[in-house]
PQR file of N, CA, C, O and H, with PARSE charges and radii, in Angstrom:
ATOM      1  N   UNK A   1      -4.065  20.232  -1.524 -0.4000 1.5000
ATOM      2  CA  UNK A   1      -3.373  19.449  -0.547 -0.0000 2.0000
ATOM      3  C   UNK A   1      -3.428  17.982  -0.963  0.5500 1.7000
ATOM      4  O   UNK A   1      -4.457  17.494  -1.430 -0.5500 1.4000
ATOM      5  N   UNK A   2      -2.310  17.292  -0.786 -0.4000 1.5000
ATOM      6  CA  UNK A   2      -2.232  15.865  -1.116 -0.0000 2.0000
ATOM      7  C   UNK A   2      -2.185  15.068   0.184  0.5500 1.7000
ATOM      8  O   UNK A   2      -1.310  15.281   1.023 -0.5500 1.4000
ATOM      9  H   UNK A   2      -1.474  17.689  -0.407  0.4000 1.0000
ATOM     10  N   UNK A   3      -3.114  14.168   0.337 -0.4000 1.5000
ATOM     11  CA  UNK A   3      -3.228  13.377   1.565 -0.0000 2.0000
ATOM     12  C   UNK A   3      -2.952  11.915   1.258  0.5500 1.7000
ATOM     13  O   UNK A   3      -3.390  11.394   0.232 -0.5500 1.4000
ATOM     14  H   UNK A   3      -3.825  13.994  -0.344  0.4000 1.0000
ATOM     15  N   UNK A   4      -2.226  11.261   2.148 -0.4000 1.5000
ATOM     16  CA  UNK A   4      -1.898   9.850   1.976 -0.0000 2.0000
ATOM     17  C   UNK A   4      -2.357   9.023   3.167  0.5500 1.7000
ATOM     18  O   UNK A   4      -2.774   9.558   4.194 -0.5500 1.4000
ATOM     19  H   UNK A   4      -1.870  11.685   2.980  0.4000 1.0000
ATOM     20  N   UNK A   5      -2.272   7.717   3.007 -0.4000 1.5000
ATOM     21  CA  UNK A   5      -2.675   6.758   4.032 -0.0000 2.0000
ATOM     22  C   UNK A   5      -1.462   5.913   4.417  0.5500 1.7000
ATOM     23  O   UNK A   5      -0.735   5.428   3.551 -0.5500 1.4000
ATOM     24  H   UNK A   5      -1.933   7.282   2.172  0.4000 1.0000
ATOM     25  N   UNK A   6      -1.250   5.742   5.723 -0.4000 1.5000
ATOM     26  CA  UNK A   6      -0.213   4.851   6.233 -0.0000 2.0000
ATOM     27  C   UNK A   6      -0.883   3.521   6.532  0.5500 1.7000
ATOM     28  O   UNK A   6      -1.787   3.446   7.365 -0.5500 1.4000
ATOM     29  H   UNK A   6      -1.841   6.137   6.427  0.4000 1.0000
ATOM     30  N   UNK A   7      -0.444   2.481   5.858 -0.4000 1.5000
ATOM     31  CA  UNK A   7      -1.078   1.177   6.019 -0.0000 2.0000
ATOM     32  C   UNK A   7      -0.158   0.212   6.756  0.5500 1.7000
ATOM     33  O   UNK A   7      -0.021  -0.946   6.362 -0.5500 1.4000
ATOM     34  H   UNK A   7       0.290   2.542   5.182  0.4000 1.0000
ATOM     35  N   UNK A   8       0.472   0.689   7.827 -0.4000 1.5000
ATOM     36  CA  UNK A   8       1.445  -0.126   8.554 -0.0000 2.0000
ATOM     37  C   UNK A   8       0.824  -1.256   9.359  0.5500 1.7000
ATOM     38  O   UNK A   8       1.534  -2.183   9.750 -0.5500 1.4000
ATOM     39  H   UNK A   8       0.361   1.629   8.148  0.4000 1.0000
ATOM     40  N   UNK A   9      -0.455  -1.211   9.615 -0.4000 1.5000
ATOM     41  CA  UNK A   9      -1.083  -2.265  10.414 -0.0000 2.0000
ATOM     42  C   UNK A   9      -1.204  -3.586   9.665  0.5500 1.7000
ATOM     43  O   UNK A   9      -1.621  -4.580  10.261 -0.5500 1.4000
ATOM     44  H   UNK A   9      -1.031  -0.458   9.298  0.4000 1.0000
ATOM     45  N   UNK A  10      -0.857  -3.634   8.389 -0.4000 1.5000
ATOM     46  CA  UNK A  10      -0.990  -4.875   7.617 -0.0000 2.0000
ATOM     47  C   UNK A  10       0.314  -5.624   7.465  0.5500 1.7000
ATOM     48  O   UNK A  10       0.325  -6.698   6.864 -0.5500 1.4000
ATOM     49  H   UNK A  10      -0.519  -2.827   7.905  0.4000 1.0000
ATOM     50  N   UNK A  11       1.416  -5.104   7.984 -0.4000 1.5000
ATOM     51  CA  UNK A  11       2.702  -5.747   7.736 -0.0000 2.0000
ATOM     52  C   UNK A  11       2.833  -7.095   8.418  0.5500 1.7000
ATOM     53  O   UNK A  11       3.743  -7.856   8.091 -0.5500 1.4000
ATOM     54  H   UNK A  11       1.407  -4.231   8.472  0.4000 1.0000
ATOM     55  N   UNK A  12       1.964  -7.411   9.342 -0.4000 1.5000
ATOM     56  CA  UNK A  12       2.021  -8.709  10.010 -0.0000 2.0000
ATOM     57  C   UNK A  12       1.041  -9.717   9.410  0.5500 1.7000
ATOM     58  O   UNK A  12       0.925 -10.836   9.909 -0.5500 1.4000
ATOM     59  H   UNK A  12       1.224  -6.793   9.608  0.4000 1.0000
ATOM     60  N   UNK A  13       0.345  -9.336   8.359 -0.4000 1.5000
ATOM     61  CA  UNK A  13      -0.547 -10.277   7.675 -0.0000 2.0000
ATOM     62  C   UNK A  13       0.293 -11.260   6.864  0.5500 1.7000
ATOM     63  O   UNK A  13       1.374 -10.914   6.386 -0.5500 1.4000
ATOM     64  H   UNK A  13       0.439  -8.427   7.953  0.4000 1.0000
ATOM     65  N   UNK A  14      -0.201 -12.468   6.714 -0.4000 1.5000
ATOM     66  CA  UNK A  14       0.522 -13.450   5.912 -0.0000 2.0000
ATOM     67  C   UNK A  14      -0.073 -13.600   4.505  0.5500 1.7000
ATOM     68  O   UNK A  14       0.305 -14.503   3.759 -0.5500 1.4000
ATOM     69  H   UNK A  14      -1.079 -12.749   7.102  0.4000 1.0000
ATOM     70  N   UNK A  15      -0.995 -12.716   4.156 -0.4000 1.5000
ATOM     71  CA  UNK A  15      -1.601 -12.717   2.823 -0.0000 2.0000
ATOM     72  C   UNK A  15      -1.536 -11.312   2.242  0.5500 1.7000
ATOM     73  O   UNK A  15      -1.705 -10.325   2.958 -0.5500 1.4000
ATOM     74  H   UNK A  15      -1.301 -11.983   4.762  0.4000 1.0000
ATOM     75  N   UNK A  16      -1.293 -11.232   0.952 -0.4000 1.5000
ATOM     76  CA  UNK A  16      -1.171  -9.930   0.300 -0.0000 2.0000
ATOM     77  C   UNK A  16      -2.528  -9.397  -0.184  0.5500 1.7000
ATOM     78  O   UNK A  16      -2.648  -8.207  -0.477 -0.5500 1.4000
ATOM     79  H   UNK A  16      -1.156 -12.033   0.370  0.4000 1.0000
ATOM     80  N   UNK A  17      -3.529 -10.241  -0.269 -0.4000 1.5000
ATOM     81  CA  UNK A  17      -4.825  -9.827  -0.812 -0.0000 2.0000
ATOM     82  C   UNK A  17      -5.467  -8.659  -0.055  0.5500 1.7000
ATOM     83  O   UNK A  17      -5.933  -7.723  -0.705 -0.5500 1.4000
ATOM     84  H   UNK A  17      -3.432 -11.207  -0.031  0.4000 1.0000
ATOM     85  N   UNK A  18      -5.518  -8.662   1.286 -0.4000 1.5000
ATOM     86  CA  UNK A  18      -6.105  -7.506   1.973 -0.0000 2.0000
ATOM     87  C   UNK A  18      -5.291  -6.224   1.764  0.5500 1.7000
ATOM     88  O   UNK A  18      -5.845  -5.125   1.769 -0.5500 1.4000
ATOM     89  H   UNK A  18      -5.139  -9.423   1.814  0.4000 1.0000
ATOM     90  N   UNK A  19      -4.004  -6.369   1.584 -0.4000 1.5000
ATOM     91  CA  UNK A  19      -3.142  -5.211   1.357 -0.0000 2.0000
ATOM     92  C   UNK A  19      -3.432  -4.596  -0.015  0.5500 1.7000
ATOM     93  O   UNK A  19      -3.533  -3.376  -0.144 -0.5500 1.4000
ATOM     94  H   UNK A  19      -3.554  -7.262   1.579  0.4000 1.0000
ATOM     95  N   UNK A  20      -3.562  -5.439  -1.027 -0.4000 1.5000
ATOM     96  CA  UNK A  20      -3.889  -4.965  -2.373 -0.0000 2.0000
ATOM     97  C   UNK A  20      -5.261  -4.291  -2.368  0.5500 1.7000
ATOM     98  O   UNK A  20      -5.447  -3.257  -3.009 -0.5500 1.4000
ATOM     99  H   UNK A  20      -3.479  -6.430  -0.922  0.4000 1.0000
ATOM    100  N   UNK A  21      -6.207  -4.865  -1.659 -0.4000 1.5000
ATOM    101  CA  UNK A  21      -7.551  -4.277  -1.581 -0.0000 2.0000
ATOM    102  C   UNK A  21      -7.512  -2.912  -0.901  0.5500 1.7000
ATOM    103  O   UNK A  21      -8.220  -1.994  -1.315 -0.5500 1.4000
ATOM    104  H   UNK A  21      -6.056  -5.705  -1.139  0.4000 1.0000
ATOM    105  N   UNK A  22      -6.701  -2.775   0.127 -0.4000 1.5000
ATOM    106  CA  UNK A  22      -6.572  -1.478   0.802 -0.0000 2.0000
ATOM    107  C   UNK A  22      -6.030  -0.418  -0.147  0.5500 1.7000
ATOM    108  O   UNK A  22      -6.559   0.692  -0.203 -0.5500 1.4000
ATOM    109  H   UNK A  22      -6.126  -3.521   0.464  0.4000 1.0000
ATOM    110  N   UNK A  23      -4.986  -0.746  -0.888 -0.4000 1.5000
ATOM    111  CA  UNK A  23      -4.413   0.209  -1.838 -0.0000 2.0000
ATOM    112  C   UNK A  23      -5.420   0.555  -2.936  0.5500 1.7000
ATOM    113  O   UNK A  23      -5.510   1.710  -3.353 -0.5500 1.4000
ATOM    114  H   UNK A  23      -4.556  -1.648  -0.843  0.4000 1.0000
ATOM    115  N   UNK A  24      -6.175  -0.435  -3.404 -0.4000 1.5000
ATOM    116  CA  UNK A  24      -7.189  -0.191  -4.429 -0.0000 2.0000
ATOM    117  C   UNK A  24      -8.253   0.782  -3.924  0.5500 1.7000
ATOM    118  O   UNK A  24      -8.663   1.691  -4.646 -0.5500 1.4000
ATOM    119  H   UNK A  24      -6.102  -1.373  -3.065  0.4000 1.0000
ATOM    120  N   UNK A  25      -8.701   0.585  -2.670 -0.4000 1.5000
ATOM    121  CA  UNK A  25      -9.702   1.486  -2.090 -0.0000 2.0000
ATOM    122  C   UNK A  25      -9.149   2.896  -1.911  0.5500 1.7000
ATOM    123  O   UNK A  25      -9.844   3.875  -2.182 -0.5500 1.4000
ATOM    124  H   UNK A  25      -8.368  -0.153  -2.084  0.4000 1.0000
ATOM    125  N   UNK A  26      -7.913   3.001  -1.459 -0.4000 1.5000
ATOM    126  CA  UNK A  26      -7.293   4.329  -1.286 -0.0000 2.0000
ATOM    127  C   UNK A  26      -7.186   5.047  -2.623  0.5500 1.7000
ATOM    128  O   UNK A  26      -7.438   6.248  -2.712 -0.5500 1.4000
ATOM    129  H   UNK A  26      -7.348   2.206  -1.239  0.4000 1.0000
ATOM    130  N   UNK A  27      -6.813   4.313  -3.651 -0.4000 1.5000
ATOM    131  CA  UNK A  27      -6.716   4.881  -4.991 -0.0000 2.0000
ATOM    132  C   UNK A  27      -8.093   5.341  -5.476  0.5500 1.7000
ATOM    133  O   UNK A  27      -8.236   6.443  -6.006 -0.5500 1.4000
ATOM    134  H   UNK A  27      -6.608   3.337  -3.578  0.4000 1.0000
ATOM    135  N   UNK A  28      -9.089   4.499  -5.292 -0.4000 1.5000
ATOM    136  CA  UNK A  28     -10.450   4.835  -5.722 -0.0000 2.0000
ATOM    137  C   UNK A  28     -11.015   6.027  -4.944  0.5500 1.7000
ATOM    138  O   UNK A  28     -11.810   6.800  -5.480 -0.5500 1.4000
ATOM    139  H   UNK A  28      -8.972   3.604  -4.861  0.4000 1.0000
ATOM    140  N   UNK A  29     -10.608   6.173  -3.693 -0.4000 1.5000
ATOM    141  CA  UNK A  29     -11.086   7.282  -2.862 -0.0000 2.0000
ATOM    142  C   UNK A  29     -10.322   8.575  -3.109  0.5500 1.7000
ATOM    143  O   UNK A  29     -10.660   9.610  -2.535 -0.5500 1.4000
ATOM    144  H   UNK A  29      -9.963   5.545  -3.258  0.4000 1.0000
ATOM    145  N   UNK A  30      -9.296   8.531  -3.955 -0.4000 1.5000
ATOM    146  CA  UNK A  30      -8.595   9.743  -4.343 -0.0000 2.0000
ATOM    147  C   UNK A  30      -7.398  10.140  -3.496  0.5500 1.7000
ATOM    148  O   UNK A  30      -6.902  11.259  -3.626 -0.5500 1.4000
ATOM    149  H   UNK A  30      -9.021   7.690  -4.421  0.4000 1.0000
ATOM    150  N   UNK A  31      -6.923   9.251  -2.632 -0.4000 1.5000
ATOM    151  CA  UNK A  31      -5.735   9.572  -1.850 -0.0000 2.0000
ATOM    152  C   UNK A  31      -4.514   9.644  -2.759  0.5500 1.7000
ATOM    153  O   UNK A  31      -4.438   8.940  -3.765 -0.5500 1.4000
ATOM    154  H   UNK A  31      -7.326   8.342  -2.526  0.4000 1.0000
ATOM    155  N   UNK A  32      -3.561  10.497  -2.399 -0.4000 1.5000
ATOM    156  CA  UNK A  32      -2.371  10.708  -3.233 -0.0000 2.0000
ATOM    157  C   UNK A  32      -1.273   9.686  -2.966  0.5500 1.7000
ATOM    158  O   UNK A  32      -0.567   9.280  -3.890 -0.5500 1.4000
ATOM    159  H   UNK A  32      -3.623  11.069  -1.581  0.4000 1.0000
ATOM    160  N   UNK A  33      -1.120   9.263  -1.700 -0.4000 1.5000
ATOM    161  CA  UNK A  33      -0.040   8.353  -1.323 -0.0000 2.0000
ATOM    162  C   UNK A  33      -0.574   7.167  -0.545  0.5500 1.7000
ATOM    163  O   UNK A  33      -1.617   7.236   0.106 -0.5500 1.4000
ATOM    164  H   UNK A  33      -1.694   9.593  -0.950  0.4000 1.0000
ATOM    165  N   UNK A  34       0.161   6.091  -0.632 -0.4000 1.5000
ATOM    166  CA  UNK A  34      -0.145   4.898   0.154 -0.0000 2.0000
ATOM    167  C   UNK A  34       1.174   4.425   0.734  0.5500 1.7000
ATOM    168  O   UNK A  34       2.039   3.943   0.003 -0.5500 1.4000
ATOM    169  H   UNK A  34       1.008   6.035  -1.161  0.4000 1.0000
ATOM    170  N   UNK A  35       1.337   4.559   2.056 -0.4000 1.5000
ATOM    171  CA  UNK A  35       2.589   4.268   2.741 -0.0000 2.0000
ATOM    172  C   UNK A  35       2.572   2.860   3.319  0.5500 1.7000
ATOM    173  O   UNK A  35       1.566   2.412   3.870 -0.5500 1.4000
ATOM    174  H   UNK A  35       0.635   4.950   2.651  0.4000 1.0000
ATOM    175  N   UNK A  36       3.705   2.166   3.184 -0.4000 1.5000
ATOM    176  CA  UNK A  36       3.841   0.824   3.740 -0.0000 2.0000
ATOM    177  C   UNK A  36       5.264   0.669   4.261  0.5500 1.7000
ATOM    178  O   UNK A  36       6.215   0.908   3.517 -0.5500 1.4000
ATOM    179  H   UNK A  36       4.522   2.529   2.736  0.4000 1.0000
ATOM    180  N   UNK A  37       5.433   0.272   5.529 -0.4000 1.5000
ATOM    181  CA  UNK A  37       6.790   0.128   6.066 -0.0000 2.0000
ATOM    182  C   UNK A  37       7.474  -1.125   5.537  0.5500 1.7000
ATOM    183  O   UNK A  37       6.819  -2.091   5.147 -0.5500 1.4000
ATOM    184  H   UNK A  37       4.661   0.078   6.133  0.4000 1.0000
ATOM    185  N   UNK A  38       8.788  -1.093   5.530 -0.4000 1.5000
ATOM    186  CA  UNK A  38       9.582  -2.271   5.168 -0.0000 2.0000
ATOM    187  C   UNK A  38       9.853  -3.029   6.463  0.5500 1.7000
ATOM    188  O   UNK A  38      10.954  -2.968   7.010 -0.5500 1.4000
ATOM    189  H   UNK A  38       9.321  -0.308   5.847  0.4000 1.0000
ATOM    190  N   UNK A  39       8.853  -3.735   6.939 -0.4000 1.5000
ATOM    191  CA  UNK A  39       8.977  -4.541   8.156 -0.0000 2.0000
ATOM    192  C   UNK A  39       7.846  -5.553   8.166  0.5500 1.7000
ATOM    193  O   UNK A  39       6.920  -5.465   7.360 -0.5500 1.4000
ATOM    194  H   UNK A  39       7.959  -3.786   6.494  0.4000 1.0000
ATOM    195  N   UNK A  40       7.919  -6.502   9.067 -0.4000 1.5000
ATOM    196  CA  UNK A  40       6.872  -7.506   9.141 -0.0000 2.0000
ATOM    197  C   UNK A  40       7.106  -8.633   8.147  0.5500 1.7000
ATOM    198  O   UNK A  40       8.242  -8.891   7.749 -0.5500 1.4000
ATOM    199  H   UNK A  40       8.671  -6.573   9.722  0.4000 1.0000
ATOM    200  N   UNK A  41       6.037  -9.298   7.748 -0.4000 1.5000
ATOM    201  CA  UNK A  41       6.132 -10.456   6.871 -0.0000 2.0000
ATOM    202  C   UNK A  41       6.166 -10.102   5.390  0.5500 1.7000
ATOM    203  O   UNK A  41       6.631 -10.902   4.579 -0.5500 1.4000
ATOM    204  H   UNK A  41       5.114  -9.088   8.071  0.4000 1.0000
ATOM    205  N   UNK A  42       5.688  -8.932   5.027 -0.4000 1.5000
ATOM    206  CA  UNK A  42       5.575  -8.557   3.620 -0.0000 2.0000
ATOM    207  C   UNK A  42       6.698  -7.619   3.206  0.5500 1.7000
ATOM    208  O   UNK A  42       6.992  -6.657   3.915 -0.5500 1.4000
ATOM    209  H   UNK A  42       5.310  -8.281   5.686  0.4000 1.0000
ATOM    210  N   UNK A  43       7.324  -7.885   2.074 -0.4000 1.5000
ATOM    211  CA  UNK A  43       8.355  -7.014   1.521 -0.0000 2.0000
ATOM    212  C   UNK A  43       7.669  -5.862   0.783  0.5500 1.7000
ATOM    213  O   UNK A  43       6.867  -6.091  -0.123 -0.5500 1.4000
ATOM    214  H   UNK A  43       7.085  -8.667   1.499  0.4000 1.0000
ATOM    215  N   UNK A  44       7.985  -4.626   1.172 -0.4000 1.5000
ATOM    216  CA  UNK A  44       7.288  -3.464   0.621 -0.0000 2.0000
ATOM    217  C   UNK A  44       7.431  -3.358  -0.893  0.5500 1.7000
ATOM    218  O   UNK A  44       6.443  -3.085  -1.574 -0.5500 1.4000
ATOM    219  H   UNK A  44       8.637  -4.440   1.908  0.4000 1.0000
ATOM    220  N   UNK A  45       8.622  -3.563  -1.441 -0.4000 1.5000
ATOM    221  CA  UNK A  45       8.799  -3.428  -2.891 -0.0000 2.0000
ATOM    222  C   UNK A  45       8.010  -4.482  -3.663  0.5500 1.7000
ATOM    223  O   UNK A  45       7.473  -4.200  -4.734 -0.5500 1.4000
ATOM    224  H   UNK A  45       9.424  -3.784  -0.888  0.4000 1.0000
ATOM    225  N   UNK A  46       7.943  -5.685  -3.122 -0.4000 1.5000
ATOM    226  CA  UNK A  46       7.138  -6.733  -3.766 -0.0000 2.0000
ATOM    227  C   UNK A  46       5.656  -6.376  -3.707  0.5500 1.7000
ATOM    228  O   UNK A  46       4.924  -6.576  -4.676 -0.5500 1.4000
ATOM    229  H   UNK A  46       8.379  -5.914  -2.252  0.4000 1.0000
ATOM    230  N   UNK A  47       5.220  -5.848  -2.571 -0.4000 1.5000
ATOM    231  CA  UNK A  47       3.819  -5.426  -2.438 -0.0000 2.0000
ATOM    232  C   UNK A  47       3.510  -4.325  -3.443  0.5500 1.7000
ATOM    233  O   UNK A  47       2.454  -4.352  -4.075 -0.5500 1.4000
ATOM    234  H   UNK A  47       5.815  -5.686  -1.784  0.4000 1.0000
ATOM    235  N   UNK A  48       4.412  -3.354  -3.605 -0.4000 1.5000
ATOM    236  CA  UNK A  48       4.174  -2.263  -4.543 -0.0000 2.0000
ATOM    237  C   UNK A  48       4.015  -2.791  -5.968  0.5500 1.7000
ATOM    238  O   UNK A  48       3.179  -2.295  -6.724 -0.5500 1.4000
ATOM    239  H   UNK A  48       5.270  -3.332  -3.092  0.4000 1.0000
ATOM    240  N   UNK A  49       4.806  -3.785  -6.333 -0.4000 1.5000
ATOM    241  CA  UNK A  49       4.675  -4.375  -7.670 -0.0000 2.0000
ATOM    242  C   UNK A  49       3.314  -5.044  -7.838  0.5500 1.7000
ATOM    243  O   UNK A  49       2.714  -4.979  -8.911 -0.5500 1.4000
ATOM    244  H   UNK A  49       5.484  -4.188  -5.719  0.4000 1.0000
ATOM    245  N   UNK A  50       2.833  -5.681  -6.783 -0.4000 1.5000
ATOM    246  CA  UNK A  50       1.530  -6.349  -6.852 -0.0000 2.0000
ATOM    247  C   UNK A  50       0.383  -5.346  -6.816  0.5500 1.7000
ATOM    248  O   UNK A  50      -0.673  -5.593  -7.399 -0.5500 1.4000
ATOM    249  H   UNK A  50       3.320  -5.733  -5.912  0.4000 1.0000
ATOM    250  N   UNK A  51       0.577  -4.223  -6.142 -0.4000 1.5000
ATOM    251  CA  UNK A  51      -0.462  -3.206  -5.994 -0.0000 2.0000
ATOM    252  C   UNK A  51      -0.644  -2.397  -7.279  0.5500 1.7000
ATOM    253  O   UNK A  51      -1.757  -1.967  -7.580 -0.5500 1.4000
ATOM    254  H   UNK A  51       1.435  -4.022  -5.668  0.4000 1.0000
ATOM    255  N   UNK A  52       0.407  -2.188  -8.022 -0.4000 1.5000
ATOM    256  CA  UNK A  52       0.376  -1.322  -9.204 -0.0000 2.0000
ATOM    257  C   UNK A  52      -0.807  -1.498 -10.139  0.5500 1.7000
ATOM    258  O   UNK A  52      -1.465  -0.510 -10.464 -0.5500 1.4000
ATOM    259  H   UNK A  52       1.312  -2.536  -7.777  0.4000 1.0000
ATOM    260  N   UNK A  53      -1.108  -2.710 -10.585 -0.4000 1.5000
ATOM    261  CA  UNK A  53      -2.238  -2.883 -11.505 -0.0000 2.0000
ATOM    262  C   UNK A  53      -3.604  -2.547 -10.888  0.5500 1.7000
ATOM    263  O   UNK A  53      -4.529  -2.152 -11.597 -0.5500 1.4000
ATOM    264  H   UNK A  53      -0.574  -3.513 -10.320  0.4000 1.0000
ATOM    265  N   UNK A  54      -3.722  -2.707  -9.566 -0.4000 1.5000
ATOM    266  CA  UNK A  54      -4.996  -2.444  -8.899 -0.0000 2.0000
ATOM    267  C   UNK A  54      -5.172  -0.986  -8.482  0.5500 1.7000
ATOM    268  O   UNK A  54      -6.296  -0.523  -8.289 -0.5500 1.4000
ATOM    269  H   UNK A  54      -2.971  -3.027  -8.989  0.4000 1.0000
ATOM    270  N   UNK A  55      -4.059  -0.265  -8.344 -0.4000 1.5000
ATOM    271  CA  UNK A  55      -4.111   1.135  -7.891 -0.0000 2.0000
ATOM    272  C   UNK A  55      -3.131   1.972  -8.714  0.5500 1.7000
ATOM    273  O   UNK A  55      -2.118   2.431  -8.186 -0.5500 1.4000
ATOM    274  H   UNK A  55      -3.146  -0.641  -8.501  0.4000 1.0000
ATOM    275  N   UNK A  56      -3.417   2.171  -9.979 -0.4000 1.5000
ATOM    276  CA  UNK A  56      -2.436   2.819 -10.877 -0.0000 2.0000
ATOM    277  C   UNK A  56      -2.183   4.300 -10.621  0.5500 1.7000
ATOM    278  O   UNK A  56      -1.149   4.817 -11.046 -0.5500 1.4000
ATOM    279  H   UNK A  56      -4.240   1.799 -10.408  0.4000 1.0000
ATOM    280  N   UNK A  57      -3.086   4.998  -9.943 -0.4000 1.5000
ATOM    281  CA  UNK A  57      -2.903   6.444  -9.755 -0.0000 2.0000
ATOM    282  C   UNK A  57      -2.211   6.800  -8.446  0.5500 1.7000
ATOM    283  O   UNK A  57      -1.695   7.910  -8.313 -0.5500 1.4000
ATOM    284  H   UNK A  57      -3.926   4.578  -9.598  0.4000 1.0000
ATOM    285  N   UNK A  58      -2.186   5.912  -7.503 -0.4000 1.5000
ATOM    286  CA  UNK A  58      -1.651   6.242  -6.184 -0.0000 2.0000
ATOM    287  C   UNK A  58      -0.125   6.086  -6.157  0.5500 1.7000
ATOM    288  O   UNK A  58       0.426   5.179  -6.780 -0.5500 1.4000
ATOM    289  H   UNK A  58      -2.605   5.010  -7.611  0.4000 1.0000
ATOM    290  N   UNK A  59       0.546   6.986  -5.426 -0.4000 1.5000
ATOM    291  CA  UNK A  59       1.989   6.887  -5.250 -0.0000 2.0000
ATOM    292  C   UNK A  59       2.251   5.980  -4.054  0.5500 1.7000
ATOM    293  O   UNK A  59       1.627   6.137  -3.005 -0.5500 1.4000
ATOM    294  H   UNK A  59       0.098   7.723  -4.920  0.4000 1.0000
ATOM    295  N   UNK A  60       3.174   5.029  -4.208 -0.4000 1.5000
ATOM    296  CA  UNK A  60       3.529   4.140  -3.118 -0.0000 2.0000
ATOM    297  C   UNK A  60       4.814   4.630  -2.471  0.5500 1.7000
ATOM    298  O   UNK A  60       5.746   5.045  -3.159 -0.5500 1.4000
ATOM    299  H   UNK A  60       3.681   4.901  -5.061  0.4000 1.0000
ATOM    300  N   UNK A  61       4.858   4.582  -1.144 -0.4000 1.5000
ATOM    301  CA  UNK A  61       6.002   5.082  -0.384 -0.0000 2.0000
ATOM    302  C   UNK A  61       6.337   4.064   0.700  0.5500 1.7000
ATOM    303  O   UNK A  61       5.443   3.525   1.353 -0.5500 1.4000
ATOM    304  H   UNK A  61       4.100   4.245  -0.585  0.4000 1.0000
ATOM    305  N   UNK A  62       7.633   3.804   0.889 -0.4000 1.5000
ATOM    306  CA  UNK A  62       8.076   2.885   1.936 -0.0000 2.0000
ATOM    307  C   UNK A  62       9.003   3.614   2.897  0.5500 1.7000
ATOM    308  O   UNK A  62       9.598   4.636   2.555 -0.5500 1.4000
ATOM    309  H   UNK A  62       8.359   4.242   0.359  0.4000 1.0000
ATOM    310  N   UNK A  63       9.113   3.077   4.088 -0.4000 1.5000
ATOM    311  CA  UNK A  63      10.007   3.614   5.114 -0.0000 2.0000
ATOM    312  C   UNK A  63      10.420   2.488   6.034  0.5500 1.7000
ATOM    313  O   UNK A  63       9.801   1.424   6.042 -0.5500 1.4000
ATOM    314  H   UNK A  63       8.629   2.247   4.365  0.4000 1.0000
ATOM    315  N   UNK A  64      11.462   2.719   6.806 -0.4000 1.5000
ATOM    316  CA  UNK A  64      11.902   1.697   7.772 -0.0000 2.0000
ATOM    317  C   UNK A  64      11.770   2.215   9.181  0.5500 1.7000
ATOM    318  O   UNK A  64      12.090   1.502  10.133 -0.5500 1.4000
ATOM    319  H   UNK A  64      11.965   3.583   6.799  0.4000 1.0000
TER
END
């Protein structure tokens, strides 16, 4: 079974650092997906580009 994390509670943050740290922890803990909505202050595709080097094994998914 592949389990993912929805990290929608961070879309209202004005800093990307806690978001990158969350994805890094999810990747290190072995989760398969890391979900982030396209809403709030952070652009999901930009966040995914920033997250990639810190969480190379996790799949990133966006939704509206």
